[in-house]
C-alpha positions as CSV (number, residue, x, y, z in Angstrom):
1,M,-83.6,-76.1,20.9
2,A,-86.5,-74.0,19.7
3,N,-89.3,-75.2,17.4
4,V,-90.5,-73.0,14.5
5,L,-92.1,-73.5,11.2
6,F,-90.8,-73.1,7.7
7,K,-93.7,-72.8,5.3
8,G,-95.8,-74.9,7.7
9,T,-93.2,-77.6,8.2
10,P,-91.5,-78.1,11.6
11,A,-88.0,-76.7,11.9
12,H,-85.6,-76.5,14.8
13,T,-82.8,-74.3,16.0
14,T,-79.6,-75.1,17.9
15,G,-80.8,-73.4,21.1
16,D,-83.0,-70.7,22.5
17,L,-83.0,-67.0,22.2
18,P,-81.5,-65.1,25.2
19,K,-84.2,-64.6,27.8
20,V,-85.7,-61.2,28.8
21,G,-83.6,-59.9,31.7
22,S,-80.4,-61.8,30.7
23,Q,-77.2,-60.3,29.2
24,A,-77.0,-60.6,25.5
25,P,-74.0,-62.7,24.3
26,D,-71.2,-60.7,22.8
27,F,-70.6,-61.3,19.1
28,K,-68.2,-60.7,16.2
29,L,-69.9,-59.8,13.0
30,T,-68.7,-58.3,9.7
31,T,-69.6,-54.8,8.5
32,G,-69.9,-53.6,4.9
33,E,-66.3,-52.4,5.2
34,L,-65.3,-55.9,6.1
35,K,-64.4,-54.9,9.7
36,E,-65.4,-57.0,12.7
37,V,-67.7,-55.4,15.2
38,S,-69.0,-56.5,18.6
39,L,-71.6,-55.3,21.1
40,A,-68.9,-53.0,22.6
41,D,-69.0,-51.0,19.4
42,F,-72.5,-49.9,20.2
43,K,-71.9,-49.3,23.9
44,G,-74.3,-46.9,25.7
45,K,-77.0,-47.2,23.1
46,K,-80.3,-49.1,22.9
47,K,-80.2,-51.7,20.2
48,L,-82.8,-53.5,18.1
49,L,-81.4,-56.7,16.5
50,S,-83.4,-58.0,13.5
51,I,-82.0,-61.4,12.8
52,A,-83.0,-63.0,9.5
53,H,-81.8,-65.6,7.0
54,S,-81.3,-63.4,4.0
55,L,-82.2,-59.9,2.7
56,D,-82.9,-61.7,-0.6
57,T,-86.3,-62.9,0.6
58,G,-89.5,-60.9,0.6
59,V,-90.2,-61.0,4.3
60,C,-86.7,-60.2,5.3
61,A,-86.6,-57.3,2.9
62,S,-89.9,-56.0,4.1
63,A,-88.8,-56.2,7.7
64,T,-85.6,-54.4,7.0
65,R,-87.5,-51.5,5.3
66,R,-89.9,-51.3,8.3
67,F,-87.0,-51.3,10.8
68,N,-85.2,-48.7,8.6
69,D,-88.3,-46.4,8.9
70,F,-88.2,-46.8,12.7
71,A,-84.5,-46.1,12.9
72,K,-85.0,-42.9,10.8
73,A,-87.5,-41.6,13.3
74,H,-85.5,-42.8,16.3
75,P,-81.8,-42.0,15.8
76,E,-81.1,-42.7,19.5
77,V,-81.6,-46.5,18.7
78,V,-79.1,-48.5,16.8
79,V,-80.9,-51.0,14.5
80,L,-78.7,-53.9,13.5
81,I,-79.8,-56.3,10.7
82,V,-78.0,-59.6,11.0
83,T,-78.0,-62.1,8.1
84,A,-75.7,-64.7,6.5
85,D,-75.6,-62.5,3.3
86,L,-72.2,-61.3,2.2
87,P,-71.6,-57.6,3.0
88,F,-71.5,-56.9,-0.7
89,A,-75.1,-58.2,-1.1
90,Q,-76.2,-56.4,2.0
91,A,-74.8,-53.1,0.5
92,R,-76.5,-53.7,-2.8
93,F,-79.8,-54.3,-1.1
94,C,-79.5,-51.2,1.1
95,G,-78.4,-49.1,-1.9
96,A,-81.4,-50.2,-4.0
97,E,-83.9,-49.8,-1.2
98,G,-82.4,-46.6,0.3
99,T,-82.2,-48.2,3.8
100,K,-79.5,-45.9,5.2
101,N,-80.6,-45.9,8.8
102,V,-79.9,-49.5,9.7
103,I,-76.5,-51.2,10.1
104,T,-76.2,-54.5,8.2
105,L,-74.0,-57.2,9.7
106,S,-72.9,-60.4,8.2
107,M,-72.2,-63.8,9.7
108,M,-69.9,-64.6,6.7
109,R,-66.9,-65.5,8.8
110,D,-68.6,-68.0,11.1
111,R,-71.9,-69.1,12.6
112,H,-71.0,-68.4,16.3
113,F,-73.5,-65.6,16.5
114,A,-76.3,-67.8,15.3
115,K,-75.3,-70.6,17.8
116,D,-74.8,-68.2,20.7
117,Y,-78.2,-66.6,20.1
118,G,-79.9,-69.9,19.6
119,V,-81.2,-69.1,16.1
120,L,-79.1,-71.4,13.8
121,L,-81.5,-73.6,11.8
122,T,-80.6,-77.2,11.8
123,D,-83.1,-79.2,9.7
124,T,-84.8,-77.2,7.0
125,P,-84.0,-76.5,3.3
126,I,-82.4,-73.3,4.7
127,A,-80.4,-75.1,7.4
128,G,-77.3,-73.1,8.4
129,L,-79.1,-69.8,8.2
130,C,-80.9,-68.0,11.0
131,A,-84.5,-68.2,12.2
132,R,-86.2,-64.9,12.1
133,S,-85.9,-63.2,15.5
134,T,-86.1,-59.7,17.0
135,L,-84.3,-58.6,20.1
136,V,-84.3,-55.3,22.0
137,L,-81.3,-54.6,24.2
138,D,-80.8,-51.7,26.6
139,E,-77.7,-49.5,26.8
140,N,-75.9,-52.3,28.9
141,N,-76.9,-55.1,26.6
142,K,-79.6,-56.5,28.9
143,V,-82.4,-58.2,26.9
144,L,-85.6,-56.2,27.1
145,Y,-87.6,-58.0,24.4
146,A,-87.1,-61.3,22.5
147,Q,-89.2,-62.8,19.8
148,L,-88.5,-65.9,17.8
149,G,-90.8,-65.8,14.8
150,P,-93.0,-68.9,15.1
151,E,-93.2,-69.1,11.2
152,L,-90.1,-68.1,9.3
153,T,-92.2,-66.7,6.4
154,V,-94.1,-64.2,8.6
155,E,-92.9,-60.7,9.6
156,P,-92.0,-59.9,13.2
157,D,-94.3,-58.2,15.7
158,Y,-93.1,-54.7,15.1
159,D,-95.5,-53.0,17.5
160,K,-94.3,-55.1,20.5
161,A,-90.6,-54.4,19.7
162,F,-91.2,-50.7,19.2
163,A,-93.3,-50.4,22.4
164,V,-90.3,-51.6,24.4
165,L,-88.1,-49.0,22.9
């Protein structure tokens, strides 16, 4: 269980992020076309996972825009934005914001991803959603970088994640 803050109040997750050097757990998440994807669908590519509670918050939206700019400049990296939002809401956000360089994935069918990655919030007003996290995976899904945001309302450390890539 990890300890984070939500607007200064202690919050907890169901586990811990995968550690640097470990294999990232596989997942099944839903695309905007309502298809399931897993890590195997991005085989052979470096991946940046931006895990957030919802694109309908200012910090999550800002982070997605920033990761989109990175993805545009680095097409060799797959940037995955994982939230609990429905794929339809993710598509509306991306259309309105012009974020065409990231891939949004939804946990709409279950919360196994959040549990397996140790980011499922258990005791906050937004329990059941994800704690803000950033992971960088190599081409073989080995974790190169992992950051669990200490305060859910603060943006991730972009520079550290980008430096690893």
